[in-house]
C-alpha atoms as one frame of an Amber mdcrd trajectory, in Angstrom:
protein
   7.621  15.250   3.398  10.403  13.790   1.234   7.957  13.080  -1.600   5.024
  15.175  -2.735   1.560  13.849  -3.479   2.122  13.574  -7.219   5.365  11.640
  -6.752   3.683   9.224  -4.326   0.679   8.507  -6.525   2.874   8.198  -9.628
   5.101   5.606  -7.945   2.081   3.570  -6.841   0.397   3.639 -10.230   3.571
   3.073 -12.259   4.826   0.064 -10.276   1.294  -1.159  -9.506   2.233  -2.706
  -6.157   2.576  -1.640  -2.534   3.937  -4.223  -0.071   2.106  -4.229   3.270
   4.224  -5.283   6.243   4.726  -4.982   9.997   7.302  -6.427  12.343   8.216
  -5.330  15.834  11.908  -6.037  15.217  13.582  -3.033  13.606  16.307  -5.114
  11.944  13.769  -7.476  10.372  11.782  -4.508   9.063  14.924  -2.924   7.593
  15.876  -6.141   5.823  12.390  -6.558   4.391  12.326  -2.967   3.120  15.766
  -3.421   1.534  14.712  -6.722  -0.071  11.615  -5.062  -1.561  13.663  -2.086
  -2.747  16.133  -4.354  -4.519  13.160  -6.119  -6.087  11.972  -2.853  -7.670
   9.396  -1.681  -5.112   9.169   2.085  -4.662   6.210   2.532  -2.271   6.057
   0.584   1.007   3.206   0.466   3.536   4.335  -0.155   7.109   1.265  -1.189
   9.090   0.457   0.266  12.487  -0.200  -3.078  14.157   1.605  -3.422  17.482
   2.559  -1.482  20.597   5.235   1.119  19.845   4.814   0.507  16.117   5.371
   4.228  15.536   8.824   3.962  17.123   9.772   1.156  14.746   8.417   3.200
  11.828  10.439   6.269  12.848  13.660   4.272  12.962  13.175   2.318   9.744
  12.061   5.413   7.829  15.190   7.354   8.808  17.235   4.314   7.768  15.324
   3.895   4.506  15.791   7.554   3.576  19.532   6.950   3.656  19.873   3.397
   2.326  16.842   3.158  -0.006  16.617   6.799  -1.134  13.857   6.318  -3.710
  11.610   4.266  -1.419   8.416   6.094  -0.466   7.454   5.103   3.068   3.805
   5.207   4.084   1.721   3.891   6.945  -1.289   1.594   7.022  -3.972   0.434
   9.460  -4.702   4.014  10.511  -8.241   4.471  11.855  -8.153   7.921  13.491
  -6.837  11.390  12.741  -4.546  11.571  15.787  -2.581   8.515  14.725  -2.369
   9.827  11.160  -0.896  13.096  12.471   1.652  11.203  14.562   2.907   9.227
  11.568   3.043  12.311   9.347   5.386  13.840  11.911   7.536  10.709  11.660
   7.882  10.950   7.883   4.931   9.035   6.420   4.380  10.069   2.799   0.965
   8.423   2.504  -1.708   7.064   4.849  -3.838   3.954   4.309  -6.889   2.802
   6.301  -9.025  -0.316   6.497 -11.962   2.114   6.897 -13.139   5.477   5.579
 -12.721   8.218   8.205 -13.484  11.805   7.098 -11.350  13.198   9.942  -8.230
  11.616   8.446  -8.926  13.412   5.163  -8.737  16.752   7.002  -5.305  15.924
   8.409  -3.893  14.549   5.149  -5.462  17.073   2.783  -4.070  19.920   4.851
  -0.571  18.567   4.244  -1.224  17.403   0.642  -0.528  13.792   1.635  -2.443
  10.989  -0.112  -5.036   9.307   2.106  -6.213   5.951   0.771  -9.326   4.899
   2.718 -10.721   1.388   2.887 -14.050   1.016   1.084 -16.391  -1.942   0.747
 -19.222  -0.442  -1.289 -19.823   1.825  -4.260 -21.307   4.488  -1.967 -18.193
   4.504   0.207 -16.010   4.852  -2.870 -18.114   7.805  -4.030 -17.943   9.434
  -0.610 -14.169   8.975  -0.465 -13.790  10.690  -3.838 -16.018  13.537  -2.689
 -13.710  14.005   0.311 -10.628  14.108  -1.916  -9.385  10.550  -2.420  -7.281
  10.102  -5.565  -6.984   6.359  -4.876  -9.413   4.229  -2.872  -8.634   0.898
  -1.250 -11.122  -1.920  -1.716 -10.831  -4.031   1.414 -11.012  -6.904   2.096
 -10.839  -7.247  -1.662 -11.416 -10.968  -2.105 -14.351 -10.932   0.349 -15.983
  -7.779  -1.025 -16.350  -9.401  -4.418 -12.968  -9.957  -6.010 -12.060  -8.801
  -9.531 -15.710  -8.788 -10.658 -16.518  -6.139  -8.026 -13.725  -3.930  -9.364
 -14.870  -4.399 -12.958 -18.472  -3.551 -12.101 -17.473  -0.416 -10.136 -15.272
   0.824 -12.985 -18.105   0.512 -15.522 -20.202   3.435 -14.206 -17.229   5.161
 -12.470 -14.295   4.772 -14.894 -12.335   7.579 -13.218 -11.900   5.476 -10.085
  -8.353   4.461  -9.103  -8.656   1.304  -7.022  -6.014  -0.332  -4.866  -7.030
  -3.802  -3.700  -5.711  -5.370  -0.501  -6.691  -8.685   1.033  -6.419 -11.895
  -0.951  -3.917 -10.670  -3.539  -1.344 -13.324  -4.458   2.063 -12.960  -6.148
   1.125 -15.179  -9.102   0.635 -14.443 -12.802  -2.924 -15.730 -12.697  -4.067
 -13.741  -9.655  -2.419 -10.478 -10.651  -3.705 -10.771 -14.227  -7.264 -11.170
 -12.923  -7.046  -8.026 -10.787  -5.415  -5.808 -13.421  -7.667  -6.989 -16.227
 -10.590  -6.046 -13.958  -9.199  -2.512 -13.802  -7.253  -2.058 -10.553  -4.654
   0.690 -10.502  -2.558  -0.945  -7.821  -2.426  -3.913  -5.455  -1.447  -4.056
  -1.805   0.213  -7.347  -0.918   0.974  -8.573   2.584   1.435 -12.091   3.941
   1.608 -13.734   0.509   4.671 -11.623  -0.312   6.281 -12.284   3.062   5.837
 -15.971   3.959   6.355 -16.477   7.695   8.997 -19.135   7.241  10.961 -16.919
   4.829  11.013 -14.056   7.354  11.830 -16.453  10.216  14.793 -17.900   8.281
  15.850 -14.411   7.084  15.837 -15.495   3.451  15.616 -11.933   2.181  16.629
 -12.892  -1.372  13.365 -14.843  -1.716  11.378 -11.684  -0.935  13.423  -9.778
  -3.536  12.652 -12.440  -6.150   8.928 -12.478  -5.238   8.838  -8.694  -5.690
  10.634  -8.856  -9.045   8.332 -11.599 -10.307   5.208  -9.782  -9.106   6.237
  -6.497 -10.740   6.957  -8.343 -13.998   3.537 -10.022 -13.831   1.894  -6.641
 -13.232   3.629  -5.034 -16.205   2.524  -7.932 -18.427  -1.040  -7.673 -17.094
  -1.136  -3.967 -17.957  -0.364  -4.594 -21.635
């Protein structure tokens, strides 16, 4: 592990944003990571979405370690312990799931790697914390209940660090709503990486979206 658990969680909570991205083309993935890095991002979730995704992750992580030295690379869309173990061997510094799987906690806790499970109810959030989650992911955030869900969870459980993914937009208005509700961090995917921007390789647009989003987040935290 290039980064320990405290460094990973600190980067997530300080910047307040984790881009969520997958592409089967290694060069596209490298360019996206670099664009995010130049935009101020310091924790990046590469999603385990396609065949041989782990091979792409291995290559881009080695590249990132050299060219984006402060970028913390993690993996998302992990639903079983075996896949989590595979990605840890390939350099993942954190693991994110759309679900809560106790077996993944065993793998990650043993290596002191943050596991951020997907939760859709207060009971799941409580169970995740019991199993050792420092941060829980509310997913799909906009469908589960949006900012009001986060606010109402934080009222009786103020110690809860929530990352929301699904329906987060890189706008002042949307980010303000989430952070005022009490999220610790947001995961942002397709809205940060418009298909046409990636297709036309307009990496500077992604950099600017990241910069603007991070500025909005800092303002929302005030």
